[in-house]
C-alpha positions as CSV (number, residue, x, y, z in Angstrom):
1,M,0.0,0.0,-0.1
2,S,1.3,3.5,-1.0
3,G,0.3,6.9,-1.9
4,F,0.2,8.1,1.8
5,V,-0.3,11.7,2.6
6,D,1.5,13.2,5.6
7,L,-0.3,16.4,7.0
8,H,2.2,16.9,9.9
9,C,5.9,16.8,9.1
10,H,8.6,19.2,9.9
11,L,10.4,18.6,6.4
12,L,11.4,22.3,5.5
13,P,15.0,23.1,6.3
14,A,16.0,25.7,8.7
15,V,12.5,27.1,9.5
16,D,11.9,25.6,13.0
17,D,13.0,22.6,15.1
18,G,12.7,20.1,12.2
19,A,15.1,19.5,9.4
20,R,18.3,21.5,10.0
21,T,19.7,21.4,6.4
22,L,18.6,20.8,2.9
23,E,20.5,17.5,3.1
24,D,18.5,16.4,6.2
25,A,15.2,17.4,4.5
26,L,16.2,15.2,1.4
27,E,17.2,12.2,3.5
28,M,13.9,12.5,5.4
29,A,12.1,12.7,2.0
30,R,13.7,9.5,0.8
31,V,12.7,7.7,4.0
32,L,9.0,8.8,3.5
33,V,9.0,7.7,-0.1
34,D,10.4,4.4,0.8
35,L,7.7,3.8,3.4
36,G,4.9,4.7,1.0
37,F,4.4,8.5,1.2
38,S,3.8,10.4,-2.1
39,T,2.7,13.8,-0.6
40,V,3.7,15.7,2.5
41,A,2.3,19.0,3.6
42,P,5.3,20.4,5.6
43,S,3.9,22.0,8.8
44,P,6.4,24.4,10.3
45,H,5.6,25.8,13.6
46,A,3.8,29.2,13.3
47,R,5.4,31.0,16.2
48,P,7.2,34.2,16.5
49,E,10.6,32.5,17.4
50,Y,10.5,30.6,14.1
51,A,10.8,31.6,10.6
52,P,8.3,34.1,9.1
53,V,5.9,33.2,6.1
54,D,8.2,34.6,3.4
55,V,11.1,32.5,4.6
56,V,8.9,29.3,4.8
57,E,7.7,30.0,1.2
58,A,11.3,30.4,0.0
59,R,12.3,27.1,1.7
60,L,9.3,25.3,0.3
61,A,10.3,26.4,-3.2
62,E,13.9,25.4,-2.6
63,L,12.9,22.0,-1.4
64,K,10.6,21.4,-4.3
65,A,13.3,22.2,-6.7
66,A,15.7,19.9,-4.8
67,L,13.4,16.9,-4.8
68,E,12.8,17.4,-8.5
69,R,16.6,17.6,-9.1
70,E,17.2,14.5,-7.0
71,R,14.4,12.6,-8.6
72,I,12.6,12.0,-5.3
73,P,8.9,11.5,-6.1
74,L,7.4,13.5,-3.2
75,S,4.8,16.2,-3.8
76,L,4.6,19.1,-1.3
77,G,1.7,21.2,-0.1
78,R,1.3,24.2,2.1
79,N,0.6,23.9,5.9
80,A,1.5,25.1,9.3
81,E,1.3,24.0,12.8
82,N,-0.6,26.8,14.6
83,I,-0.7,27.4,18.3
84,L,-4.0,28.0,19.9
85,D,-3.7,31.7,21.1
86,D,-5.3,35.0,20.7
87,A,-3.2,35.9,17.6
88,F,-4.1,32.7,15.8
89,L,-7.7,33.3,16.4
90,R,-7.7,36.9,15.3
91,G,-6.0,35.9,12.1
92,L,-8.6,33.3,11.1
93,G,-10.5,34.5,8.0
94,T,-7.7,36.9,6.9
95,P,-4.9,36.5,4.5
96,S,-2.5,35.9,7.5
97,A,-4.1,32.7,8.4
98,R,-1.9,29.8,7.7
99,M,-4.2,27.0,6.4
100,L,-3.8,23.4,5.3
101,G,-3.6,23.0,1.5
102,T,-6.5,24.8,-0.4
103,G,-9.2,24.3,2.0
104,R,-10.7,25.5,5.2
105,V,-8.8,23.2,7.5
106,T,-6.0,24.4,9.9
107,L,-3.6,22.3,11.8
108,V,-3.5,23.4,15.6
109,E,-1.5,22.3,18.6
110,L,-2.3,22.5,22.3
111,P,0.1,22.7,25.2
112,Y,1.8,19.5,26.2
113,T,1.8,20.1,30.0
114,A,-0.9,22.7,30.6
115,P,-4.7,22.3,30.7
116,V,-7.0,24.2,28.2
117,P,-10.3,24.6,30.1
118,A,-11.8,26.7,27.4
119,L,-11.0,24.2,24.6
120,L,-14.5,23.7,23.5
121,D,-15.3,27.4,23.4
122,I,-12.1,27.9,21.4
123,L,-13.1,25.2,19.0
124,F,-16.6,26.8,18.6
125,R,-15.0,30.1,17.8
126,I,-12.8,28.5,15.1
127,R,-15.9,26.8,13.6
128,T,-17.8,30.0,13.4
129,K,-15.1,31.3,11.2
130,G,-16.0,28.6,8.8
131,V,-12.7,26.8,9.6
132,V,-12.2,23.2,10.7
133,P,-9.5,22.6,13.3
134,L,-7.3,19.5,12.9
135,I,-5.7,18.9,16.4
136,A,-2.2,17.7,16.2
137,H,-1.2,14.7,18.5
138,P,-3.9,15.0,21.1
139,E,-2.6,11.9,22.8
140,R,0.6,13.9,23.8
141,C,-1.4,16.8,25.4
142,L,-2.4,17.0,29.0
143,E,-5.9,18.4,28.2
144,F,-6.9,15.1,26.6
145,E,-6.1,12.9,29.6
146,R,-9.5,14.2,30.9
147,K,-11.9,11.4,30.3
148,G,-14.0,12.1,27.3
149,R,-12.4,15.2,26.3
150,A,-11.1,13.8,22.9
151,A,-14.7,12.6,22.0
152,D,-16.0,16.1,23.0
153,A,-13.7,17.8,20.7
154,V,-14.8,15.6,17.8
155,R,-18.4,16.2,18.7
156,S,-17.6,19.9,18.6
157,G,-16.4,19.5,14.9
158,A,-12.6,19.1,15.2
159,H,-10.6,16.4,13.6
160,L,-8.0,14.6,15.6
161,Q,-4.5,13.7,14.1
162,L,-2.6,10.8,15.5
163,D,1.2,11.0,15.8
164,V,2.1,7.4,14.7
165,G,5.1,7.3,16.9
166,A,3.0,7.5,20.0
167,L,1.8,4.0,19.2
168,I,5.2,2.5,19.9
169,G,6.0,4.6,22.9
170,R,8.1,7.4,21.5
171,Y,6.4,9.8,23.8
172,G,6.0,7.8,26.9
173,A,3.6,5.4,28.4
174,M,0.6,8.0,28.8
175,A,0.7,9.1,25.2
176,K,1.0,5.5,24.0
177,K,-2.0,4.5,26.2
178,L,-4.2,7.5,25.0
179,A,-3.2,6.9,21.3
180,R,-4.2,3.3,21.4
181,A,-7.5,4.2,23.2
182,F,-8.4,6.9,20.8
183,L,-7.6,4.7,17.8
184,D,-9.8,1.9,19.2
185,D,-12.7,4.3,19.8
186,G,-12.4,5.6,16.2
187,L,-11.7,9.2,17.1
188,Y,-8.8,9.8,14.7
189,S,-9.5,11.2,11.3
190,V,-5.8,11.1,10.0
191,A,-2.5,9.7,11.1
192,A,0.7,11.6,10.6
193,T,4.5,11.2,11.2
194,D,5.4,14.6,12.9
195,L,8.8,13.8,11.6
196,H,11.5,16.3,12.7
197,G,14.8,14.7,11.6
198,P,16.3,11.8,9.6
199,V,18.2,10.0,12.5
200,G,16.7,6.7,13.0
201,A,13.6,7.7,11.1
202,R,13.4,4.6,8.8
203,D,13.5,2.3,11.9
204,W,11.0,3.9,14.3
205,L,8.6,5.2,11.4
206,G,8.5,1.8,9.8
207,R,7.7,0.1,13.1
208,A,5.0,2.7,13.9
209,L,3.3,2.3,10.6
210,E,3.2,-1.6,11.0
211,E,1.8,-1.1,14.5
212,L,-1.0,1.2,13.2
213,K,-1.8,-1.2,10.3
214,G,-1.9,-4.1,12.8
215,R,-4.1,-2.3,15.3
216,A,-6.4,-0.5,12.9
217,G,-6.8,-3.0,10.1
218,E,-6.0,-2.6,6.4
219,E,-9.2,-0.4,5.7
220,A,-8.8,2.1,8.5
221,F,-5.0,2.2,7.9
222,G,-5.7,3.4,4.4
223,R,-8.3,5.9,5.4
224,L,-6.1,7.5,8.1
225,L,-3.0,7.7,5.9
226,R,-4.4,8.2,2.4
227,G,-8.1,8.7,2.0
228,N,-8.8,11.2,4.7
229,P,-5.6,13.3,4.4
230,S,-6.0,13.5,0.6
231,R,-9.5,14.9,1.1
232,L,-8.6,17.5,3.6
233,L,-5.6,18.8,1.8
234,V,-7.7,19.6,-1.2
235,G,-10.5,21.1,0.7
236,E,-13.0,18.3,0.7
237,S,-15.1,17.5,3.8
238,L,-15.0,14.1,5.5
239,E,-18.4,12.4,5.0
240,S,-20.1,10.4,7.6
241,G,-18.2,7.0,8.1
242,Q,-14.9,8.5,6.8
243,D,-13.7,9.7,10.2
C-alpha cells in the first residue's frame, strides 16, 4: 500500500525545530517515499521565534526544486502548525491565516503540559469562522487526559490527528495508552508522522506504521493515511463514516 499523505511533518530546512539542512530534508524525504508516502504538507511551527511566512515560502520552493533535481517522487503542499492563542484566532478568515492546503482546515496544537479548560469554546470560535480545526497529536497533550475530552472535541467539529510514533511509545507510556484508546474508539481522522529529523527515522517510523496497520486494520489504515488526509488537503469535507 502506498500513496500516503502526511499532514504533519517538519520537513522544511532551517525554519523551525525540524530538518536543519537541505540534506537532512532530502534524507527525510527519501525515507518517507520508501515507506509509501507520495505527498507531504510540511507543517512548520507558526510561532514568533521561528521563520516568518516569506522564509517558509522560500524554503518550500527550494525543497521542491531539490526534490525534482534529486528525482525524489514526493509532492509538497502548504501547511503550518498553529498554536491556539489569541493571535491565531484573530487571524482566522484573513490573508494571514496559515491553512492546510487549499481548503478551510487548519492544523493546531495544544500545550503538552498545561490544561486548556476553554477548549470547547475555542473550537466553537474556530468553527464560526468557517474553519475546521485539525488537532495535532492530542494523545501527547495534558488536556486530553481528561476522560471524554477527545470525544467532546470531535463532537464539537474538530478532527484529531494521530502521531504514529505514540503507538510505539516514542512519547512515553501515557501518550501510548491514549493513542491506542483513541484509535480503538475511532476518534482519529488522520495519522501523521510529525517527523523532525532523519536520524533513526526509517526504523521507528517503519515500526510505527506496522503497529498502526496491525491495530487499525487495512481499511482504516488506508483511510487514516491516504483517503482522509488527501481529502482535507484539497478542501473536501469528510463524510459520515470516513472519520
